[in-house]
C-alpha positions in Angstrom: -18.4 156.2 -111.8 -20.6 157.2 -114.7 -24.4 156.9 -114.1 -25.4 156.3 -117.7 -28.3 153.7 -118.0 -28.1 151.2 -120.9 -30.9 148.6 -121.4 -30.2 145.1 -122.3 -30.9 141.4 -121.6 -28.7 138.5 -120.4 -28.5 135.8 -123.1 -26.1 133.4 -121.2 -25.4 133.1 -117.5 -23.2 131.2 -115.1 -22.5 131.5 -111.5 -19.5 133.7 -112.2 -20.6 135.8 -115.2 -22.9 136.4 -118.1 -23.1 137.4 -121.7 -25.6 140.3 -122.4 -26.9 142.1 -125.5 -27.1 145.8 -124.7 -28.4 148.8 -126.6 -25.1 150.7 -126.6 -21.4 150.0 -126.6 -19.6 149.3 -123.3 -16.0 150.1 -122.7 -14.1 146.8 -121.8 -12.9 146.7 -118.2 -15.7 149.1 -117.2 -17.2 148.5 -113.8 -21.0 148.1 -114.1 -24.0 148.0 -111.8 -26.8 145.7 -113.1 -30.4 146.2 -112.0 -31.4 142.6 -112.3 -34.6 140.6 -111.9 -34.0 136.8 -111.5 -36.8 134.3 -111.1 -37.1 133.3 -107.5 -35.3 136.4 -106.2 -36.3 140.0 -105.4 -35.2 142.6 -108.0 -31.7 143.6 -107.0 -28.4 145.2 -108.0 -25.3 143.2 -108.8 -21.9 144.4 -109.9 -19.8 143.2 -112.8 -16.8 144.0 -114.9 -17.1 144.2 -118.7 -14.5 141.7 -120.0 -15.2 142.4 -123.7 -17.7 144.3 -125.9 -18.4 143.6 -129.6 -20.7 145.6 -131.8 -23.9 143.8 -132.6 -27.2 145.0 -134.2 -26.7 148.6 -133.3 -25.7 147.7 -129.7 -23.1 145.4 -128.3 -22.6 141.8 -127.0 -20.8 142.1 -123.7 -19.1 139.4 -121.6 -19.4 140.1 -117.9 -17.7 138.8 -114.8 -19.7 139.3 -111.7 -17.8 141.0 -108.9 -20.5 141.3 -106.1 -23.6 139.2 -106.0 -26.1 138.9 -103.1 -26.3 135.3 -101.9 -30.0 134.9 -102.8 -29.3 136.1 -106.3 -26.3 133.8 -106.6 -28.5 130.8 -105.8 -31.1 131.9 -108.4 -28.3 132.3 -111.0 -27.0 128.9 -110.2 -30.5 127.5 -110.9 -30.5 129.2 -114.3 -27.0 128.2 -115.4 -26.6 125.0 -117.4 -25.1 122.0 -115.6 -21.3 121.8 -115.8 -20.0 119.0 -118.1 
């Protein structure tokens, strides 16, 4: 696994995944480790797969599917996610 660090921010989140704006391109189907700070939870690492990556503003908009999320972070993500219709 490559250890390159790319900064970014999550712009949409659900209990299963997220959409992020990152500073560099990401290869679709890449396995990623996210160093994440979620309100109500300790800073932690979660794992995700990049589903897609589209160029945007010198970086990329990446759709992510979470593959491993600690229970405490999962609960915090559920609190941030919009209610299901």
